[in-house]
Backbone bond lengths (Angstrom), bond angles and torsions (degrees), N, CA, C in turn:
res aa  C-N    CA-C-N  psi(-1)  N-CA   C-N-CA  omega(-1)  CA-C   N-CA-C  phi
1 D - - - 1.452 - - 1.521 110.33 -
2 D 1.305 115.56 152.03 1.451 119.71 178.07 1.520 109.59 -72.90
3 K 1.309 117.32 159.63 1.457 123.24 178.33 1.519 109.35 -69.92
4 T 1.328 114.97 126.36 1.463 121.49 173.05 1.516 107.23 -129.43
5 E 1.307 116.66 -173.95 1.464 120.09 179.04 1.527 111.59 -62.42
6 D 1.350 116.76 -31.72 1.460 120.40 -173.69 1.527 115.29 -111.14
7 T 1.315 118.57 -16.45 1.458 119.63 -174.31 1.519 111.75 -143.20
8 G 1.317 112.58 172.11 1.448 122.85 167.44 1.504 116.55 76.85
9 P 1.298 116.52 168.49 1.456 122.87 -17.01 1.529 110.23 -74.20
10 A 1.298 116.72 157.63 1.464 124.32 175.00 1.529 112.76 64.67
11 T 1.310 117.45 40.52 1.462 122.44 -178.19 1.528 113.50 -50.89
12 P 1.333 120.85 -45.34 1.466 118.95 -177.47 1.528 114.46 -57.41
13 F 1.326 117.46 -28.16 1.458 119.52 179.84 1.526 112.34 -70.51
14 S 1.323 117.92 -11.67 1.464 120.62 179.72 1.527 112.55 -106.65
15 R 1.309 118.38 3.16 1.464 122.55 179.89 1.521 109.34 -99.92
16 A 1.341 115.85 131.39 1.464 121.41 -174.81 1.522 112.14 -56.91
17 W 1.331 118.40 -45.79 1.454 119.85 -177.30 1.534 110.55 -64.96
18 C 1.297 117.23 -40.05 1.462 120.45 178.35 1.529 110.57 -63.56
19 C 1.325 116.41 -42.13 1.466 120.01 178.54 1.523 110.69 -63.61
20 Y 1.336 117.09 -38.76 1.458 120.69 177.16 1.529 110.30 -61.43
21 E 1.329 116.69 -48.53 1.466 120.47 -179.91 1.528 111.32 -60.70
22 E 1.318 116.94 -40.21 1.460 120.57 178.48 1.523 110.39 -64.09
23 S 1.328 116.44 -41.78 1.460 121.24 179.08 1.519 111.12 -61.89
24 V 1.328 117.04 -45.22 1.468 120.79 178.59 1.524 110.36 -62.39
25 A 1.308 116.36 -44.27 1.462 119.75 -178.88 1.524 112.01 -60.24
26 L 1.304 116.65 -32.71 1.458 120.08 -175.05 1.524 114.54 -94.11
27 T 1.349 117.70 -19.15 1.467 118.99 -171.91 1.517 115.53 -123.53
28 D 1.316 119.63 -6.80 1.466 121.55 -176.42 1.526 109.89 -71.96
29 E 1.327 116.23 104.25 1.457 121.72 -177.86 1.525 112.91 -89.59
30 S 1.341 117.24 -3.07 1.461 120.32 -177.76 1.525 112.27 -82.66
31 R 1.293 118.13 -10.96 1.465 121.54 -178.42 1.520 110.59 -78.38
32 V 1.323 115.92 144.94 1.466 121.00 176.23 1.525 109.55 -65.54
33 A 1.320 116.38 -47.28 1.464 122.02 176.31 1.526 107.73 -114.68
34 P 1.313 118.16 136.93 1.466 119.66 -178.88 1.532 111.89 -65.24
35 M 1.322 115.21 147.94 1.463 119.55 173.23 1.519 108.02 -70.30
36 L 1.302 115.60 150.66 1.455 120.76 175.93 1.521 108.38 -100.51
37 L 1.299 116.84 148.11 1.458 121.29 179.03 1.519 108.25 -123.36
38 D 1.316 115.45 109.36 1.459 121.94 174.21 1.519 107.56 -104.12
39 I 1.304 117.20 147.03 1.467 121.76 179.42 1.522 108.12 -124.84
40 A 1.323 115.26 122.88 1.467 121.51 179.34 1.517 108.80 -117.04
41 A 1.306 115.98 149.09 1.458 121.06 178.76 1.519 110.07 -148.14
42 A 1.307 114.80 144.42 1.464 121.28 170.06 1.517 106.22 -103.38
43 H 1.309 115.92 124.83 1.465 119.80 -175.86 1.523 108.76 -150.10
44 G 1.317 116.17 126.57 1.456 120.12 178.89 1.519 113.01 60.83
45 G 1.328 116.56 32.40 1.453 120.11 179.32 1.523 114.40 77.58
46 Q 1.320 117.15 9.80 1.464 122.45 -179.05 1.527 109.99 -121.34
47 A 1.314 117.12 148.21 1.458 122.35 173.18 1.523 108.48 -93.40
48 H 1.328 116.32 138.65 1.462 122.20 -179.65 1.524 108.34 -130.69
49 L 1.335 116.30 148.11 1.459 120.55 -177.27 1.518 111.27 -142.23
50 L 1.340 114.68 129.60 1.457 122.10 166.52 1.523 104.79 -106.68
51 A 1.311 117.80 117.05 1.460 121.48 -175.78 1.524 110.29 -112.22
52 D 1.315 114.36 140.96 1.458 120.90 174.79 1.526 107.11 -78.88
53 G 1.311 116.27 89.34 1.454 121.86 -174.48 1.518 110.52 104.82
54 L 1.313 115.25 -171.36 1.457 121.21 179.66 1.524 109.75 -86.35
55 V 1.329 117.43 144.14 1.459 120.80 171.37 1.533 107.13 -76.54
56 E 1.329 116.43 166.90 1.464 121.12 -172.65 1.527 112.83 -54.79
57 S 1.325 117.13 -44.56 1.468 119.42 -177.99 1.531 111.42 -66.98
58 E 1.324 117.77 -33.30 1.464 120.72 178.30 1.527 110.76 -72.26
59 A 1.336 116.46 -39.47 1.457 120.75 -179.79 1.530 111.43 -64.19
60 A 1.327 116.67 -26.59 1.467 120.92 -179.30 1.530 112.58 -79.38
61 M 1.314 117.43 -12.45 1.466 120.53 -179.26 1.528 110.37 -75.32
62 E 1.308 116.54 149.34 1.462 121.50 -178.22 1.525 111.47 -101.40
63 D 1.316 114.53 164.73 1.468 123.28 172.39 1.525 113.92 58.89
64 G 1.320 117.85 32.99 1.461 121.01 176.38 1.510 115.53 78.98
65 Y 1.331 117.73 3.37 1.463 119.61 -179.48 1.529 112.05 -67.80
66 G 1.333 117.55 -23.02 1.458 120.55 177.58 1.520 111.36 -63.81
67 V 1.321 116.39 -38.80 1.460 120.86 178.36 1.530 110.10 -66.22
68 V 1.312 116.23 -40.25 1.470 120.62 177.61 1.526 110.10 -64.12
69 A 1.333 117.72 -42.67 1.462 121.64 178.92 1.526 110.54 -63.44
70 K 1.336 117.12 -40.07 1.474 121.32 177.85 1.526 110.03 -62.42
71 M 1.316 116.98 -44.27 1.466 120.58 -179.99 1.523 110.78 -61.98
72 E 1.315 117.26 -41.66 1.470 121.08 178.90 1.527 110.80 -65.10
73 R 1.331 116.87 -42.88 1.468 121.31 -179.97 1.530 110.53 -63.44
74 E 1.312 116.60 -47.02 1.458 120.38 -175.21 1.528 112.91 -76.66
75 R 1.313 116.88 -21.20 1.475 120.70 178.31 1.525 111.42 -60.65
76 L 1.326 117.04 -27.99 1.460 122.07 -176.45 1.529 113.77 -89.22
77 F 1.340 117.33 -0.20 1.465 119.70 -179.35 1.531 108.88 -64.64
78 P 1.348 118.30 134.86 1.469 121.68 -176.14 1.534 113.10 -62.88
79 V 1.302 116.41 122.40 1.456 122.82 -177.40 1.531 111.24 -61.11
80 E 1.329 118.68 -37.89 1.465 120.12 -177.85 1.527 112.19 -64.64
81 I 1.314 117.39 -27.82 1.464 120.28 176.86 1.530 109.47 -75.47
82 L 1.321 117.47 -39.55 1.451 120.44 174.90 1.530 111.20 -60.83
83 Q 1.314 116.56 -43.20 1.463 121.07 -179.48 1.523 110.82 -62.06
84 A 1.332 117.17 -42.73 1.458 120.95 178.05 1.521 110.62 -63.42
85 G 1.322 117.07 -39.67 1.453 121.27 -178.34 1.518 113.69 -67.86
86 I 1.317 117.41 -41.78 1.465 119.37 -177.26 1.521 113.19 -81.28
87 S 1.308 118.20 -8.84 1.463 120.42 178.89 1.521 113.03 -95.33
88 V 1.318 119.07 -0.56 1.452 122.35 -179.74 1.519 110.49 -75.40
89 D 1.337 116.31 133.83 1.464 122.02 175.20 1.521 107.17 -107.02
90 I 1.337 117.73 108.50 1.465 120.12 -177.70 1.531 111.80 -95.83
91 A 1.311 117.19 6.00 1.472 120.04 -179.33 1.519 111.10 -77.31
């Protein structure tokens, strides 16, 4: 989310419940299949998505074009939100 008087950027990374959910998604070894962690953000009037894997439309593309489409989509993700996310200490 963009910076406002009350939030942003990257508000969910500073909320205890969100940090707990992120921790479970990344560390729960009791699951048969691992949880996926996608990160979405609204920034500058645009929606951005970092997806764990290809989204449905990318997976349907042939000859590796889905990977190229994913790279193009994720290239536009706001760096300041990534920086806020990776600097959180949930310990």
